[in-house]
N, C-alpha and C positions, 0 to 999 in steps of 0.2 A: 634196618634202614638198607641193607644191601639186596633183602628180599622184596623190598618195596621197588626199588629200582629196577633190578632183576625181571619181577613182575610186568612193569610199565615196559621195559624194551623187548620184552618177549611178545607181546601184543603189538608190537609196532610191525607193520610189514618192510620188509628189506633192511632191517637194522644192522646186517652184518657188513654192510657196505661202508659205515661210517670208520670203522677202524682202518680199512685200506683206504679210505680218502685222506685221514689223518696222518696215516704212514706217507702216502704220494707227497702231501703238503709238506710235511717234516722234510722228506729227502730233497725237494725241490729247493725249500729254503736255504738249505745247509749247502747243497751244490753251489745255488748261485752266491752263497755268501764266500764260499772256497774258491770261486772262479775270481769274485772281485778281490779278495785279500792276494790271491797269486798274480793278478793284475794290475796290483799297485805299484807306481814307480819306486825305487829304492829311494830317491831322495824323499818323497812322502813318508816312508817308512822311517828314514832318519830323522825328520821332522818332529813327526809324532813320537819317537823313541825320547827323544831329547826334551820334549815340552817339560817335564816334572822338574827337570835339571835346571831351566834356564832362569834367571832371575830379571827378567825384563820387567820395565815400568809397565807396559802396555798387556795386559793379561791377554785380550783378545787378538793379539796378533800372532796369526798362524804362519807368517811366511818369516 
């Protein structure tokens, strides 16, 4: 199975660019999410962390 895939990948031109693109895409998403989490307000983090412990009637109440 691996030989089959490897043979077809070797026949493609510029196939070595795909791992580079995937690595750049991964780090872009990772850094974007990291910045988003760091910039979250502390009140929002407290609300999210207390959600499993709350016993409200309305489950969809976010605030």
